[in-house]
N, C-alpha and C positions, 0 to 999 in steps of 0.2 A: 503492498499498499506506499501512496505518497501523500507528505500532506503539507500543506500550507497552510499558516495560520496571519490572518491579515487582523493586524487589530492597532488599537489607538489608546493612546492615553488613558480617556477618559472611559474608560472597556468595555466599547464596543467593538466586536471581532466577527469576524469569518471564518469557518474552517473549512478549508477547501480537503476533500479527501476523494482520492483517484482509484480505483480498483481496478488495473488495467486486465486481469484476468477474469474480473466478472463484470467488466465492459463497463463498471459505475462511476462515476462521478457525484458526489455532496456535498453540500453547501448547507453547511451549519450555524445560522445567526446568532447571536448574543447582544444584547444593547441595542444603544438606538442606532441603526444603520443609516448610512448616508447617502444620498447618489454616489459621489465620491467614492464611497467604501465598494458600491456595485459595478463600479467600476474596474474598480482595483481587483475586486474579485473574479469579474470576467475576461480580463486580464491574465490573469495567474490561471486560468480555468484554461485559458486557451495554453500557455505555455506547458502546464502540467502536461497536458492530450496530446501534444504536438506527437500525430505519426500514428497512433494510439485509436484503436477501434474504441469508442463509447458510446453504446446506445441507449443508456438509463441515464436518469436524474433525478435525484431526491433534491428538494428544497426545503430543508426543517426550521422554518420559523417560529417555533413558540414561545423562544426565551428572548425575541426580540421587537422588536418594533419598529416600523417605518421612519427614521428622518425624512423622508424622501414624499414629492405627491407620487399616488400610485405610477401616474403614466409615464414617469421615470423609469420607471422597470423595464420599460419595453425594449429601448435602446441596447443596455447589456445583454437582455436576457434572447431577443433577437439574435448580435452577434452570433453568441453562444450556439443557438440554434442550427446556425447558418454553418459556423464553421465544424461544429460535429455531428453526428450520425442518429440523433436522440430520436427513440421509439418510441417510450415511456418515459413519464416525467410524475412525480411525486410530489407533493406538496402537504408539509407535516405543517401543521398549523393548529392554534385553539379558534376554536368560535370568537366569530367580531370581525375576520379580517377578510368577509367579503371585496373590497375594494381590490384589495392586493390580486386577491382568487380569481376574481373578475379580469384584473390585465393579462396573467398568466393564462387564462385560458383562452383569451383572445389574439397572444402574441405565439403560443403554442398551434393552432389551429391551423393553419396557412401551410404550417410546417409539418401536416398530420401525423401529431405529437399524439399519442392516447394521454390523456391526463386523470389523475384522480386524485383528491381532498381526503387525507389523513388528521387524525387527532393521534395514531401509535406508530412511531417510527418504527418498529418491529412487523408491523403489517405493510407499514407502506415497502419499506426493503422487499419482504418478501411478492409482493403485488410484481412490482418494477421488475425483479427477475425473473420472474415466472413466464 
């Protein structure tokens, strides 16, 4: 497994985990995530995944809150979907994140990515790898 932790002094963090053997990339977000954090995570994910087949993605936002407008998620998420071969995406979240969920649904649709929303990370992992 390859890992990268994007963090700021004010405790926001995005852990990016790439499991090449499983074709899975995960983004585990904590704290107040900014638009700049999203862009940095996009660049790092593309670097980690370069030359590898990645077909599944998990975005775990349960321990985070958006410090960005939901529409600011469009550009970095679109870039990842263009660069990788994502077929399934699981969004793990607590209730009440419908605005972010709606953006993820809208962005993944043109790429024919199957998307499901979960509250449990284990269930999300089983589904994306299933």
